[in-house]
N, C-alpha and C positions, 0 to 999 in steps of 0.2 A: 616922781614922774617918769614916763616911760619916752624911751628914745624913739622918734620919728625918721626911721632908717630906709632907704632904698633897699629892694630883695635881689637887686643886680648881680651882676659879678665883678669882684674886684682883683687886682693883683697885690703882690705886698712887696714893697719899694725896700723893706730890708728883712731880716730874719726876725720873726715875732713867737712869744711864746702861747699855745693855746692850754686853756685851763680846763678841767673838768667839771667845773660848776661853776657860779656866777660871782664866788668869793675871789675866784682867781688866787689860790694856794698853791691847791697841786695840779701840777704838770699833766696834762693828756698827752700832747704831742707837738710839734713845733711847724711851723709854715717859714721855710724856707724864701730867702729873696726869688721873686718871680713866681712863687707858686701863686693860684686862683682860688679864692674861697669867694662862697656866697654870704647872704644876710639870711637869715631865716627870721622865723616870724617873733622869737620873742627875745625882747630887751629890754635893760633893767639900766638902773643909774649907773652902776658902776660896771657893767660888762655887756658885751654883745653878744648873741647867739650865732654863732658860725659854723660851715660847713667846708670841709677842704675840696674843693670840686676833682682832683687828683685821684682821691681815694675814698670820697665821701664818708671821711672821717669827721662827725661831730666836736663842738666844743665851744669854748667861751673865750673870747677877744675882751681884754683888757679896756674902758673907754678911751684911757688914756693912750692907748695904740692905734686908734682908731686914724689918726695922722700919718699913719704908715701905708695908708692903703689908698689905691688910685683905680678908679672904675677902669676896670676893662673895656676896650675898645670892640673886644669881638668875644664871643662865647667863649670857655674852654672847650675845645672839641679835641679828646682822646685819639690816640694815633694804637693800631690795630698794627700788633709786629707778629712774626710767623716763627713756628718753633723753632725753624732752622737758623733764622737771623739772630734768634736771642742764644742760641747754644754755641754763636762765632763767637760773640759778646762775651761768654764766660772768663775768658783770661782779664778781659779788663775788669769785669764785676770783682773778680779774686785780687788784683793789682790794686785795685779803691781799700780793699779791706784791709790789705799789707799795707797801704801808704797810712792809712787811719791811723793803724796799732803802732806806726813807728811816732806818732805825734803825742804828747802830752795830754792825756784824757784819764777820764774816770767815768763809772756808771752812773748815768742820769735818768731815770725813770722817765718817759715821754721824750727823750731825746733824740730829735734825727736829723740834726744839724750839728756838722764838726764843731769842736773835736770831741766832744762827750755825746754819747751815745747809748740808748738801753738796746736790750737783744733785736727786736723786729725792728727798731729804727736803723740800725746799722745795717741790716736786710734792705729794708725798703731804701735807703740811701745809696748803697752799693748798686743797686740794680738801676735805681732812677739814673743813674750817673752814666748809664747807657742805654737811657731813652725808655726803660721798662718801668712799670708801675706795678707795684706789690698793694695789697691791703695791708693797712697799719700794723694790727695785732698779731703776735705769733700764733693765735688759734686762727684767727683769720687765713691769715698765709697760708697754713695747714690745708685748711678747706679749699685754698685756691690752686693749690701748685697739684700735679698730678703723682699720686702715691709710685714709690719706688720701693722695690724689695729691697732689705737692708745687704743682700749680696750682690746688687747691680749699682752699687752707688757710684755716681761720676763726679769728679770736680765741677763744683757749682750747686749740687745740689744740697735742698735746705734740711737740716736735722731737727727734728722737734723732740721736746721733753717735756715733762709736766705729770699729770696723774694721769689714771685710767680714763678719768672723766673730760680732759682738758689739756691742750699745750698751752703752757706758760712760759715757753724759753725757745729759742731757736739761733743756731748757729750755720754756719755755711761748710759745706765740705770740700777739703781743699784734697784730699788723695791720700795715700800711703796711711788710711785710717784716723786722719787731722782733721780736726776743723777749727774754723775763727769765729769766735762771737766776744760779744761785749758781756760781762756777767757782774753781779754786782757784790757789794763788800762781805757781806756776810755769809753768802754762799758763791765763791766766785774770787774772782781777780780786780775786784775794781775798775773795771776798764776792759778792753781790748784783748784779748790774748788766745791761743791756741792750743787746745786740749785735743787730747787721745780718744777715740772713740772705743774705749776697751777698760774692762777692769783692770788691767796691768797699771795703769795710769798714776798719777799722784792723787791725793786726797779731793783736788775740784774736779779732775777729771772721772775719778771713781764716783764721786757724789752724782753726778751730773749723769754718766753710763747708769746708773739705778733708774733713773727717770727718762731714759729713753722710751719715745713711744715710735719713732719713724721717722721716715724720711720724704721729702717731696721735691718733684723736678718743674723748676719756672718754664713752661712752655706758651705761655702766655702774657700778655700786659692787661692790666686792670683797663676797665672800659666802661667801669660804672652799672649801676642796676636799670 
């Protein structure tokens, strides 16, 4: 039996897990308290297809979590923020990541809610803390940012790693050749750490440096398609 749910917007009354399939096994992302989402057209007995309004990210919400949604009185309206205003907020973005690092944490695939993040989830949460929305995944963030030459890096720029075909990892440049990121257990620090953007660093820094793709500067806030 399919669920008969309205397709209007809702907001989350608590932090919610969003999964990548209706089986609700593998985490895709998370919706923090207060985030908006839309119910889309595909519903099953165990899960509800949703799309997060702030970043247009699709996924599946467990039916058991339906109780934690409340209809939104007004539709979500993205806020346009200038590049100058964003740059003024960079110290606060960096401070967010450093505070997150001080908390006990581990790398969580799909994590966007404290204390456990994945790489792009930490970036999204850090910029969201100052009212700037980024797309969800590393490759989406790479496409969204303004490309920056590696010789012109500024604190607050995003550093992208991966294969020649696709960005699979992202960190936040801190200055002085260092960046902060949430990296995994097998290749990384199993949580938030600071690494060197250099071949001269330790094993983890060297491993990521070998996958360096480039950098991007956040000059706008995501406002949807």
